[in-house]
C-alpha positions in Angstrom: 104.3 16.1 89.1 107.1 13.1 89.1 106.0 9.9 86.8 102.6 11.5 85.5 103.1 12.8 82.4 101.1 17.2 82.1 97.9 15.3 80.0 97.4 13.0 83.0 97.7 15.9 85.8 93.5 16.2 86.3 93.0 12.6 86.2 91.1 10.5 89.0 94.7 7.6 89.4 92.6 4.9 88.2 92.2 6.5 84.7 96.1 6.6 84.9 97.0 3.9 82.4 99.6 2.0 84.6 102.7 0.0 83.6 103.5 -3.1 85.8 106.5 -3.9 83.2 108.2 -0.6 84.5 108.2 -2.2 87.9 109.2 -5.4 86.8 112.1 -4.8 85.5 113.3 -3.1 89.1 112.1 -6.1 90.7 114.3 -8.1 88.2 117.0 -6.4 89.5 116.9 -7.2 92.3 115.2 -10.6 92.8 115.4 -13.8 90.7 111.3 -14.2 89.5 110.3 -14.4 85.8 109.3 -10.6 85.6 107.3 -9.4 83.0 107.5 -9.1 79.4 108.1 -6.4 78.0 105.1 -4.0 76.0 103.5 -1.5 74.8 99.9 -0.4 76.2 99.5 2.3 73.9 99.8 -0.2 70.8 100.4 -3.8 72.2 96.7 -4.6 72.7 94.3 -3.9 69.2 91.9 -1.4 70.5 89.3 -1.6 67.6 89.0 -5.6 69.6 86.2 -6.2 72.2 87.4 -5.2 75.0 84.9 -8.2 76.3 87.2 -10.2 74.2 90.0 -9.7 76.5 88.7 -9.8 79.6 87.4 -13.4 78.8 90.8 -14.3 77.8 92.7 -12.1 81.2 89.4 -14.4 83.1 90.7 -17.7 82.5 94.8 -17.1 82.5 93.7 -16.0 86.1 93.0 -19.4 86.6 96.5 -21.2 85.4 99.7 -21.2 85.9 102.3 -18.3 86.8 102.9 -17.2 83.1 99.6 -16.8 82.1 98.5 -15.2 85.1 100.8 -12.6 84.1 99.2 -12.1 80.8 95.4 -11.6 82.5 97.3 -9.5 85.2 98.0 -6.8 82.5 94.7 -7.2 81.1 93.2 -6.3 84.4 96.2 -3.1 84.8 94.0 -1.9 81.5 90.4 -3.4 82.1 87.5 -2.7 84.7 86.0 -5.8 84.3 84.1 -6.6 88.0 83.9 -10.6 87.3 88.1 -10.0 88.4 87.8 -9.2 91.9 87.7 -13.0 92.5 90.2 -13.9 91.3 92.7 -11.1 92.2 92.0 -11.1 95.3 93.4 -14.5 96.3 97.0 -13.8 94.0 97.6 -10.7 96.8 99.6 -13.6 98.6 101.3 -14.8 96.5 105.6 -15.7 96.8 106.0 -13.7 93.6 106.2 -9.9 93.9 105.8 -9.0 90.3 102.2 -11.3 90.5 101.4 -9.3 93.7 103.1 -5.8 92.7 100.8 -6.6 89.4 97.6 -7.8 91.5 97.3 -4.6 93.5 97.5 -2.0 90.8 94.7 -4.6 88.8 93.3 -3.6 92.6 93.5 -0.3 91.7 92.4 -0.3 88.2 89.6 -2.2 89.3 88.3 -1.4 93.1 86.6 -3.5 95.4 85.9 -2.7 99.7 86.5 -6.6 100.0 90.6 -6.0 99.0 91.2 -2.5 101.0 92.5 -4.8 104.6 94.2 -6.7 102.5 96.4 -3.6 100.3 96.0 -1.7 104.1 98.3 -5.1 105.0 100.5 -4.4 102.0 101.3 -1.4 102.1 102.4 -1.9 106.5 103.9 -5.3 106.0 105.2 -6.4 102.4 108.9 -6.3 102.4 109.0 -5.2 98.9 108.8 -1.7 98.2 107.6 -2.2 94.6 104.5 -4.0 95.6 104.0 -0.7 98.4 104.5 1.6 96.0 101.8 0.3 93.8 99.8 -0.2 97.1 100.5 3.5 97.7 99.2 3.9 94.4 96.0 2.1 94.6 94.4 3.1 97.4 94.1 6.4 96.1 90.8 4.8 94.2 89.5 3.9 97.4 88.7 7.5 99.2 85.7 6.3 101.0 87.9 3.4 103.1 89.6 3.7 105.9 93.2 5.0 104.0 93.7 8.6 104.9 96.0 7.8 107.9 97.7 4.8 106.3 98.8 6.5 103.7 99.4 9.6 106.1 102.4 7.4 107.7 103.4 6.1 104.7 104.6 9.3 104.0 106.2 10.3 106.5 108.2 6.4 107.4 108.3 4.8 104.0 111.0 5.2 101.2 110.9 7.7 99.0 109.8 5.7 96.0 106.4 4.5 98.1 106.5 8.4 99.9 105.9 9.5 96.0 103.1 7.5 95.0 101.0 8.3 99.2 101.2 12.2 97.8 99.3 11.7 94.9 96.6 9.8 96.6 96.4 11.8 99.7 95.7 14.4 96.8 93.3 11.3 95.7 91.7 10.9 99.2 91.5 14.5 100.1 89.1 15.6 97.1 86.4 13.3 98.4 85.7 15.6 101.9 86.7 19.1 103.2 88.1 17.3 106.6 89.7 14.5 104.8 91.5 17.7 102.8 92.4 19.7 105.6 94.6 16.8 107.9 95.8 15.1 103.7 97.0 19.2 103.2 98.5 19.4 106.9 100.4 16.6 106.6 101.2 17.8 102.2 102.4 20.4 104.0 105.4 19.1 106.4 106.5 16.7 104.3 106.8 19.5 102.2 109.2 20.6 104.4 111.3 18.4 105.9 111.3 15.7 103.3 114.7 15.0 101.8 113.4 13.5 98.2 112.9 16.7 95.9 110.3 14.2 93.4 108.5 14.0 96.7 108.7 17.4 97.6 107.4 17.9 93.9 104.7 15.5 94.3 103.3 17.1 98.0 103.1 20.7 95.6 101.1 18.7 92.9 98.6 17.8 95.2 98.5 20.6 97.8 97.7 21.8 94.4 95.5 19.4 93.4 93.7 20.3 96.9 93.5 23.9 97.3 89.7 24.9 96.3 89.0 21.8 99.2 90.5 24.1 101.8 89.6 27.3 104.5 90.5 30.4 103.6 93.3 30.2 106.2 95.0 27.0 104.7 95.2 28.5 101.8 96.8 31.4 102.4 99.6 28.7 104.2 99.7 26.7 101.1 100.3 29.4 98.7 103.2 31.0 101.0 104.9 27.1 101.6 104.9 27.8 98.0 106.3 31.2 97.6 108.9 29.6 100.8 110.2 26.9 98.4 110.5 29.4 95.2 112.8 31.4 97.4 114.9 28.4 99.8 114.5 25.0 97.8 118.1 23.8 96.4 116.5 22.0 93.9 115.5 23.7 90.6 112.5 21.1 90.4 111.1 21.7 92.9 110.8 25.1 92.4 108.9 24.4 88.7 107.0 22.8 90.4 105.6 25.8 92.6 105.9 28.2 89.9 103.2 26.6 88.3 101.6 26.5 91.2 101.5 29.9 91.9 100.5 30.9 88.9 97.1 29.1 89.2 96.3 30.8 92.3 94.1 33.9 92.3 93.9 35.3 95.3 94.9 39.2 94.9 97.7 39.1 97.4 99.5 36.4 96.5 99.8 37.3 92.7 101.3 40.4 93.7 103.9 39.1 96.4 104.6 36.1 93.2 105.4 38.9 90.9 107.5 41.1 93.2 109.5 39.0 93.6 110.4 38.3 90.0 110.7 42.0 89.5 113.0 42.3 93.0 115.2 39.0 91.2 115.1 37.3 94.2 113.4 33.9 92.0 116.6 31.6 91.7 
């Protein structure tokens, strides 16, 4: 899957390491604000230090000025602490997009049902695509809230960077029930067929593969056939590679025979 390393593929979204600085640098090139400073999340926090100490300091920073709030937001993109929620939610309405983006990520790491309505509003209305992208990621950590249809709408209409993360969150939400899995898979199949961005199509395959076991037999077959079709027709090697990886894990004998025959006949690019 794009934007996620191989060893993180099966982790829930809330477990993935989030680095808001990556997006902050992109934001800095687009808008005239002070971005987050360079930071290495693997090395900047002393892993031997009690996380409570970091969180205590972060809570104080969240109640301070702009630069201090950015420092505090970094901490709660890394750690979970329910005490931060009351300070994160107001930051969703800050004029600085780096603050909004980082607060959104922190609320993905520290989910709070009270934040859902504001997050959905940001997903629909925020003028900054990087903030919406962060929101698409965070909403995947709210599978029991009414986020499925807004994420589907995002997958259909937003820019590629936001659509890419909407696919991932649709998988996370779909895993919460068979009904949601069915609905999400139908939309992911449609995007796999029509989306013009290879990264989005690759992520559709990744998400469909995650949802496969929650689907009924007929939809499983439809998904598998879609993967075979990608191998035969998609012009992008990265998308074909993702389909090949997914197909090799499918246990259906019929699909496996068709896949092996395509290889033997030399029909795969």
